[in-house]
N, C-alpha and C positions, 0 to 999 in steps of 0.2 A: 805483263799486265795487259788485259784485254779491255781497254777503254777506248772508244772512238777518238781519233786524233782531234776531231773538231771539239769534242768535250774537253780533252786535255788542254787544248789551246785556250778555250774560253775560261776554264778554271784557273789556268796559269796567269792569264791576263787579269782576272779578278783578284788573285792573290797579290800581284804586283801593285795593283791600284790600292789595295788595303795597306800594303807596306809603305807606299809613297804618302798615304794619308796619315801614317803613324798609328794606325789602329792596331791594338793588341788583341782585343776580344772580338775578332770577326768570325762569323760562321762560315763553314764550308757546305754543310748539309743541314737542311731543316728536317727534323723528324716530326712529320705531321701525322698525328694520331687521332683521326676524326671519330673513332668509336673504340670501345673495349670489347664489345660483343663478338663472340667467335662461335663457329660451328664445330670446333674441336675442344677437347679439354686435356691438353698436354701436361704431363707430370712435371716438366721442368719450367712451366710458364706460370705467371701470376696474374695475367691480365683479366681472367674471368673471375677472379676472387673479389667480386664486388656485389652488392645488392642489386636486384633486378632494376631498381629505379635508376641506378648509375649505368648499368649495362644497356638500358634503353635510350640513353642520351646519345645525340649525334651533333657534331659540329656542322653548321650549315655551309653551303657553298661559299657564301659571302665571308664567313668567318675564316674558312680555309684560305681563300685568296688574300684576305687582309693579312693573315699571318705571314704568307709569303712576301707580301709587300713590306710589312714591318721589318722582317728579318733580313731580306735581301740576299740570302744564300743562293748560289747558282744551281744547287742541286736540291731536289725535294725527294725525300724517301717517305712513302706512305705505309707505315706498318699498322698494327692493330693489336688486338682483335683481328677480325677478317674484313679488310676494306671493301671487298666485293659484296658484303651485306648492306653497305650504304647505298640507298636507292639513287643517290645523285653522284656517285663516284665518277661516272663518265663526264659529268659537267665540271667536277673539280679538276680532273686531269686535263680537260680541254682548256679550262681557264688558266691553269699553270703553264701549259705548253704555249698558249698565246702570249705569255709573259717571257717566253724563251727560257724557261726553267727546264733542267734535265730531270725528268720524273721517273722514279722507280716505284712501281706498285708492288708491294710485298703481299703474297697470297699463299694460302695452303693448297690452292688450285682446285678445291672441290667444286667451286662455282665458275672456274675459269673458262671452260668450254661454253657454258651456257651464256656467260656475259661477254665473251670475246668480241662479238659483233658490235658492241658499244664503243670499241676503241679502234684506233687507226694506227698502223705501223708508222713510226716516225723516228728520226735520229734523236729526238728529245724524249723518247719514251721506251721503257722496257719493263717487262714482268720479271719479278724476282720470286721464284717459287721456293718455299720452305721445304727443304729435303735434306734430312739429317743422315743419309746413307742409303744403302740398298734396301730392298723390300723388308727384310727382317729387322734391320736397325731402325728404319724410319717408322714403320708401323708400331714398333715397340715405343719409340720416342713420343709418338702422338697418341698412344693408347687406343688405337683403333685399327682393325685389320682392313686391308683393301685400299688404304689411302695412297700408298706409294704407286700402285698401278694407275689410279685415276690421275695422279700428279704427272707421271711420266707421259701418259696419253695426252694430257693437256699441253705439256711442254712440246711434244712432237707436233701437235696441231698448230700451236702458236708459231713455231719455227717455219712450218710449211706455209703459213699465211704471211710470212715476212716480218714478224715481230722479233725484236731482240729479246732473248730470254736468258736470265741468269738463274742460278740456284743459290740459296743461302743455307749453308750446312753448319749446324751448331754441334760441337763435339763435347761429349761428357767423358767421365773417367773410365767408362766401359768401352770406349771406342777402340777398335782393333785396327792398327795401321794397315795391315795387308788388305782387309776388307774395304777400308776407305780408299786405298789406292786403286783397287779393282773398280770401285764405284766411280771414282774420278775418271778412270779410263773409259768407262761406259758412257759417262756424260759427254766426253769429248766425241765419242763414236756417234752419238745421236745428233751432234751438231750444236750443242749448247754453246752460247757465246762466252760465258765466263762463270767462274765459281767464286762465291764469297764464303770464307770460312771464319769461324770464331769459336773460342771456348765459351761454354755456357756460363752465364753470370749467376751467382748464387743468390737468387731472389729469396728474401727472408720468408716469404709466404708460399713459395712453391711447394706442391704436395710431395715431390721427391727431393729430399735433401741429401741423399746418399751418393749421388753420382756427379756432383759438381767437382770441377777440377781445381787443384791447388796450382800455384804458379810453377812449381817444379814439375808436376805431372804434365801441365800444359806444354812446357818446353820440350820435354822428352817425347811426348806423343807427336808433336809437330816435326821434331827432328827426324823421327822414324818415318813419318809420312813423306817428308820432303826427300829423304834419302831414297825411298822407293821410287819417287818420281824421277829422280836423276837416273836411277838404274833403268827404268823403263824407257826413258827418252833415248838412252844409249842403245837400247834394243830395237829402236825404230818406231816405238809407239808414239802416238800424238802427245805433244807437250801440253801439260795442263795449263789452261788459261784462267788466270785469276783476275778479279776486278779490283784487287787491292794493290797497293804499292809494294815493291820488293823490300823496301826498308821495314814496312810493317810486318811482312812475312818473316823477315830476318829477326825482328823483335820476338815473334811467336816462337822462334827456334832458340831463343835465349842469347842472341848475339848483340843485342842493343839494350842499353839501360835508358828507358824512357819514363818520364812522368806524363800523366794523362792531360789532355786538353779538353776539359768538359764543355767549354763554350763553343768548341768547334762544331758540335752537332746539337744545337739547342732543340728542345722538345716543346711542341704546342699540342695540348690535348683538351678534352672537355672540361678539365679543371682550370686551365689557363697555361701559362708558361711555366714549365716544371724545373724546379731547382734540385740539384745542379746539372742533372744530365738525364738521358733517356732511361737509365737503369735505376736511378734513385729519385724518389719523390719526397724531398725534404722540405717542401714548401712550394707555393705557386704565386705568380704575379699576374697582373692584368695585362701588362704590356711587355714587349720585348725589351724596350729601353729600361724598364724597371728591373727585369731579369738581370741584365748585364750590370747595371749600376748598384744593385742591392745584394746580389749573391756574394757571400764571403768565399770566393774561389779558393783561397789558400787553406781553407778548412777541409778540403776534399782531395781525394786521390790516394794512391797506394803510399803507405808510410805516414799518412796524415789522419786517415779515418778507417776504423776497423772494418766497415762494410766494403771498403775498396781493396782490402788486403790481397785478395787473390785475383782481382780483375785484370784481364788482359784483352778486353773486348774492343773490337774495332771502333765502336762509337766514341771511345775515349782516346784511343792511341793512334788511329789512322791520321787524325789531324796533326798529331805530334810528328809522325813520320813524314807527312807532307811538308811540314815546316822545316824538318831536318833536310829533306831533299832540296828544298828551295835555298837553304843556307849552304849546303854542301853538295852541289850538283855532281862533282867528280866522284864523291863517295857513292852516290846513288848509281852513277854510271858504272863504276868499277864493280859494284855489287851485282848489277844486272849482267855484266860480262862474266864475272867469276862464279856467280851462283851462291845460294845460301849455304853457309857452313853447317854441316850436320855431324861433325866430329870435334873432339877436343873440348877445352875449357869453355864455359859459358861466361858471358859478361857479368860483372858484379851486380847483384840485385839491390833493390831499395831496402833500407833498414826499416823494420816494422816496430822497433822497440819504443818509439815515441808517438805512435798513433793514438788518437783519442777514441774512447769507447763508442759503440753504436748508440744511436738515439732511435726510438721507435715512435713514429708520429703518424703512421698510416691511419689509425682509427680516427684521429682528429680531423684529417683531411676529408675522409669519407663522411664524417658527421657534418662538417661544414657544407659539403656538396649536397648532402641530403636535405639540409635545412633550406638551401637555395631552391632545390627542386620542389619541395613542399610549398615554399612561398610562391613560386611561380604558378603552381597548380591552384592555390587559393586565389591569386590575382586573376587568373584566367577564368575561374568559376565566377568570381565577382563581376567581371566584365560581361560574361555571358548572361548573368542574371539581370544585369542593368540594361542591356541592349533591348530586350523585348519591351521593357517599360518605356524607354525613350521612343521606340517605334510606335507604341500605342498613343503616346502624347502627340 
């Protein structure tokens, strides 16, 4: 795992404090999503599937910093949409770093070189570039030619300027293990700090519904990739550096039976605090406290809810792996020494026979948000109309 020792120490100390306080529902990473607007239209994404009135909304600097204070998580991940479209993103990042938060700015890198001068290299900051594979795989994933080349150029430029840079690779069922292994080798060769990998979540409104992974397919693909990684390391090639825990990677390879921990990565976006997790918008609350106290956590997760059936995404399972490592340090240590198992029987998976059926509430949330937007416009217009009259008096 390629996470700075300073960050590992601070996060471990934070977890110890939460355990001592007896907190069960504590956050590790705040998913801070200040806008949905993006300059790409990826087939496996759902974020741009909103009316323009929603896509034009932005969280203010004050709202973003207040969310970090409310939540208290030591790590802040800023996804989107495309965060670099936010005109005050540099101020948001500076404000979070001033609070000693470890900030990951997720970007497709199309604006990265243009905006890079707004940021300063820091042990509290890193860019995470969305890169789903080599040129052919990535450009197909984002539905636009030439994006990979711009992203790799931005990565190299950021590394040369002293920034920490990770990539976030999302895998679908058409991923070819040999190609992914070659891609990971190349990323290590150009000096990338670390790789984050995850199976794509089956968003219900994503344009491409054919290429999402089942749990069985996920495990087999990751076993094949990790097996190739072991073989290449034996051949003297650079060992792949991942930003995730070894136990989570072992879970992806089918060797751990985990339930998700949705409160571990709470999400705050333009709608409010999202129930129950970054991947599912099943309701929103005004405050973090309300999110924790009113969400029916036992209703969600693989085996409990149909929408969660195939999910093995890090935002739900990395906190579970972190908690397992905290409870069983020797298990984590032995796995690090032994390596991830890529042969033999897999761990028993969660039974899906009692999961409740999916509920579809997206249109309701969008309509509620549009009502608020329209009300705000009417209020603003009324104030503007009143001001000239008061000035004349």
